[in-house]
C-alpha positions in Angstrom: -60.7 50.9 -4.6 -58.8 52.7 -2.5 -56.9 55.9 -3.5 -54.1 55.2 -1.2 -53.0 51.1 -1.8 -51.7 50.6 -4.8 -53.6 48.8 -7.5 -52.9 44.7 -8.2 -51.3 44.2 -11.2 -53.2 42.6 -13.9 -52.6 39.7 -16.3 -52.0 36.2 -16.4 -49.5 35.1 -13.3 -47.0 32.3 -14.9 -46.2 29.5 -12.5 -43.4 29.6 -10.4 -40.4 26.9 -10.1 -37.2 27.1 -8.7 -34.1 28.3 -11.0 -31.9 25.6 -9.2 -34.2 22.4 -9.6 -35.2 23.6 -13.0 -30.7 23.9 -14.0 -30.4 20.1 -12.8 -32.7 19.0 -14.5 -32.1 20.6 -17.9 -28.3 19.5 -17.4 -29.9 15.5 -16.2 -31.2 15.5 -19.7 -28.2 17.7 -21.9 -25.4 14.8 -20.0 -28.4 12.4 -21.1 -28.7 13.1 -24.3 -25.1 13.7 -25.1 -24.4 10.1 -24.8 -24.1 7.2 -26.8 -26.6 5.0 -25.4 -29.4 7.9 -26.3 -28.4 7.8 -29.7 -28.3 4.1 -29.8 -31.5 4.5 -28.0 -32.5 6.9 -30.5 -31.9 5.5 -33.5 -34.0 1.9 -32.2 -36.6 3.6 -31.9 -36.9 5.9 -35.8 -36.2 2.3 -37.0 -38.7 1.0 -35.4 -41.5 3.9 -36.4 -40.2 3.8 -40.1 -41.1 -0.1 -39.9 -44.1 0.1 -37.9 -45.5 2.6 -40.9 -44.3 1.0 -43.7 -44.1 -3.1 -43.6 -47.8 -2.8 -41.0 -50.9 -3.2 -42.5 -52.4 0.0 -43.7 -55.2 -0.1 -41.1 -52.8 0.4 -38.2 -50.4 3.1 -39.7 -50.4 6.0 -37.3 -47.9 7.8 -39.5 -47.9 6.8 -42.9 -45.3 8.0 -45.7 -43.7 11.0 -45.6 -43.9 10.3 -41.5 -45.3 13.8 -41.2 -45.7 13.4 -37.2 -41.9 11.9 -36.7 -41.1 15.1 -38.6 -43.2 17.2 -36.1 -41.7 15.0 -33.2 -38.1 15.4 -34.0 -38.6 19.3 -34.3 -39.9 19.5 -31.4 -37.0 17.5 -29.9 -34.7 20.1 -30.9 -36.3 22.9 -30.4 -36.4 22.1 -26.7 -33.0 19.9 -26.8 -31.2 23.5 -28.2 -32.7 26.1 -24.8 -31.8 22.4 -22.5 -28.3 22.5 -23.5 -27.6 26.1 -24.0 -28.7 26.5 -20.2 -27.0 23.7 -18.9 -23.8 25.4 -20.6 -24.4 28.2 -18.7 -24.5 26.5 -15.6 -21.4 25.5 -16.3 -19.6 28.6 -17.4 -21.0 30.1 -14.3 -19.6 27.2 -12.1 -16.3 27.4 -14.8 -15.9 31.2 -13.3 -16.4 30.3 -9.5 -13.8 27.8 -10.1 -11.5 29.6 -11.9 -12.3 32.6 -9.5 -11.0 30.5 -6.6 -8.5 29.4 -9.0 -6.6 32.7 -9.4 -7.4 33.5 -5.1 -5.2 30.8 -4.5 -2.7 31.3 -7.4 -2.7 34.4 -5.5 -2.2 33.0 -2.2 0.7 30.8 -2.9 2.1 33.4 -4.9 2.0 35.1 -1.6 3.2 32.2 0.7 6.2 31.3 -2.0 7.4 35.1 -2.3 7.2 35.1 2.0 9.2 31.5 2.2 11.8 33.2 -0.7 12.4 35.5 2.0 12.9 33.7 4.8 15.2 31.4 2.7 17.6 34.2 1.9 17.4 35.8 5.9 18.0 32.3 6.4 21.5 32.0 4.4 22.5 35.7 5.2 22.4 33.8 8.6 24.1 31.1 7.9 26.6 33.1 6.5 27.2 34.4 9.8 27.1 31.1 11.7 30.0 29.0 12.3 30.3 25.9 10.3 31.4 22.3 11.9 34.2 22.2 9.7 35.3 25.8 11.2 34.0 24.8 14.7 37.0 21.9 14.4 39.3 23.5 12.7 39.0 26.2 16.0 39.6 23.4 18.0 42.4 21.7 16.9 44.3 24.9 16.7 43.0 25.9 20.5 44.4 22.2 21.2 47.3 23.0 19.7 48.1 26.5 21.1 47.7 24.9 24.5 50.0 21.7 24.3 52.6 24.4 23.1 51.2 26.9 26.3 51.8 23.6 28.5 55.4 22.9 27.0 56.5 25.7 27.1 55.1 26.1 30.9 56.8 22.4 31.9 60.1 24.2 30.4 59.5 27.5 32.4 59.0 25.1 35.6 61.8 23.0 35.0 64.3 26.5 34.9 62.6 27.7 37.7 63.8 24.1 39.7 67.3 23.7 38.2 67.9 28.0 39.7 65.8 27.0 43.3 68.0 23.8 43.4 71.1 25.8 42.3 70.6 29.1 45.1 69.5 26.3 47.0 72.7 24.7 47.5 74.6 28.1 48.0 72.4 29.3 50.5 73.1 26.4 53.0 76.8 26.2 53.0 78.1 26.8 56.5 80.4 29.8 57.0 84.2 28.1 56.9 85.7 28.6 60.8 88.4 26.2 62.7 85.4 24.9 64.8 84.2 22.9 62.7 87.8 21.7 61.5 87.0 24.1 58.8 91.0 25.3 58.8 93.5 23.6 60.2 95.0 24.4 63.6 99.0 24.2 63.6 100.3 23.7 67.2 100.0 25.7 70.3 100.7 29.4 67.4 97.8 30.0 67.4 95.8 29.5 70.5 98.2 31.4 71.7 98.0 34.2 69.9 94.0 33.9 70.4 94.6 33.4 74.2 97.2 36.9 74.3 96.6 39.3 71.4 98.1 41.4 73.1 101.6 39.6 73.5 
């Protein structure tokens, strides 16, 4: 051999298998062994085994009394069943651990979402405290309407007063000066006319 190459390991090479496929197979066996059908079928097989090796002619009995072969079969079954069941339980525990991690992650995300929503609701409550409600707006509109009505009434009264003053002032301003041409003063004979004609006489 060459010294620059590693030596191939010697020994028996075990056959390789797919752990996932073997695990699924073991889980199937464990599930089937944990059912009532397995117990019923196992009981029927053992009963037939006992009956055949007890009631049948001695020449055809393959496992006579003390049932040594049956004991060996049941021992092999128990020796294989226990590891298969443990393997199925380990796989189930792995799935449970993954599911638990996923549940924990979802719970953490849900908690964060809940806290965020709680903060948003608190902010909305604070903001709504400063927003006018419908009753408040209705009350303010009613108050403004009353104020407008009162202002309108005051304006009307003021206009009426101004119109009354304007009428009184207008009548006095339209009065003509009192003179004798329009007959405001009575004429008493010719004395006034003579006086007007000859003011020095």
